[in-house]
C-alpha positions as CSV (number, residue, x, y, z in Angstrom):
1,X,7.4,-0.4,-9.5
2,X,9.4,-0.7,-6.3
3,X,9.3,2.5,-4.3
4,X,11.7,1.2,-1.7
5,X,14.2,-0.1,-4.2
6,X,14.3,-3.5,-2.3
7,X,13.6,-5.7,-5.3
8,X,10.3,-6.7,-3.7
9,X,6.9,-5.5,-4.8
10,X,5.5,-5.1,-1.3
11,X,4.9,-1.3,-1.2
12,X,3.1,1.5,-3.0
13,X,4.0,5.1,-2.9
14,X,1.3,7.7,-3.4
15,X,2.0,11.4,-4.1
16,X,-0.8,14.0,-4.3
17,X,-0.6,17.7,-3.9
18,X,-3.7,18.1,-1.8
19,X,-2.9,19.3,1.8
20,X,-3.3,22.2,0.6
21,X,-2.8,22.3,-3.1
22,X,0.2,24.5,-3.4
23,X,2.5,23.0,-6.1
24,X,4.6,21.1,-3.5
25,X,4.6,17.6,-2.1
26,X,6.3,18.6,1.1
27,X,3.1,18.8,3.3
28,X,2.0,16.0,5.5
29,X,0.2,13.1,3.8
30,X,1.1,14.3,0.3
31,X,4.0,11.8,-0.2
32,X,3.3,8.5,1.6
33,X,4.4,4.9,1.2
34,X,2.3,1.9,2.3
35,X,4.4,-1.2,2.8
36,X,4.0,-4.7,4.1
37,X,6.6,-6.4,6.3
38,X,6.3,-9.2,8.8
39,X,2.5,-9.3,8.3
40,X,2.2,-5.7,9.3
41,X,1.0,-2.9,7.0
42,X,2.6,0.5,7.7
43,X,2.3,4.0,6.4
44,X,5.4,6.2,6.1
45,X,5.0,10.0,5.6
46,X,7.9,11.5,3.7
47,X,7.1,15.0,5.1
48,X,7.3,14.1,8.8
49,X,9.5,11.0,8.5
50,X,7.1,9.1,10.7
51,X,6.0,5.5,10.2
52,X,2.6,4.4,11.5
53,X,1.3,0.8,11.9
54,X,-2.0,0.6,10.0
55,X,-2.9,-3.1,10.3
56,X,-1.6,-6.4,11.6
57,X,-2.2,-10.0,10.4
58,X,-1.9,-8.9,6.7
59,X,-0.5,-11.9,4.8
60,X,-0.6,-10.5,1.3
61,X,-0.4,-7.3,-0.7
62,X,-1.0,-7.4,-4.4
63,X,-0.6,-4.2,-6.5
64,X,-2.1,-4.0,-10.0
65,X,-1.3,-0.9,-12.2
66,X,-3.5,0.6,-14.8
67,X,-3.2,3.4,-17.3
68,X,-5.7,6.2,-18.0
69,X,-7.7,3.9,-20.3
70,X,-8.0,1.2,-17.7
71,X,-5.4,-1.1,-19.3
72,X,-2.9,-3.0,-17.2
73,X,0.6,-1.4,-17.5
74,X,4.1,-2.0,-16.1
75,X,5.4,1.4,-17.2
76,X,5.5,3.7,-14.1
77,X,5.1,6.9,-16.3
78,X,1.7,5.5,-17.6
79,X,0.2,4.6,-14.2
80,X,-3.1,6.5,-13.5
81,X,-4.7,4.0,-11.1
82,X,-3.5,1.4,-8.7
83,X,-5.6,-1.5,-7.5
84,X,-4.6,-2.7,-4.0
85,X,-5.7,-6.1,-2.8
86,X,-4.9,-7.0,0.8
87,X,-5.2,-10.4,2.3
88,X,-5.8,-10.5,6.1
89,X,-5.8,-13.5,8.4
90,X,-7.8,-13.6,11.7
91,X,-5.8,-13.7,14.9
92,X,-8.1,-16.4,16.4
93,X,-9.2,-19.8,15.2
94,X,-12.7,-20.1,13.7
95,X,-14.6,-22.2,16.3
96,X,-16.3,-24.2,13.6
97,X,-13.4,-25.0,11.3
98,X,-10.6,-24.7,13.9
99,X,-8.7,-22.8,11.2
100,X,-7.6,-19.2,10.8
101,X,-9.9,-17.3,8.6
102,X,-8.7,-15.4,5.5
103,X,-10.2,-12.2,4.3
104,X,-9.6,-10.2,1.0
């Protein structure tokens, strides 16, 4: 599941006919792709062609796919739920540990 066709699993594409429900995915925010590149999470809206920076200092993006029964799947046609795990890193050193802090 590689919505950008890059060979990397660093993005998730979400399609939902909800703005308003009209049988089309052409309205804003109905076909969006979240992707991670250079520690920056972005959102691309297919309807408008715009890309928006959502978060910085993101060091990891893990996507887990599940079918309607809650079982892990690698078959895109069976995906009913996607679990997204982001790992962020603080931009400043922790004053106690002198290390960057990691958040999940």
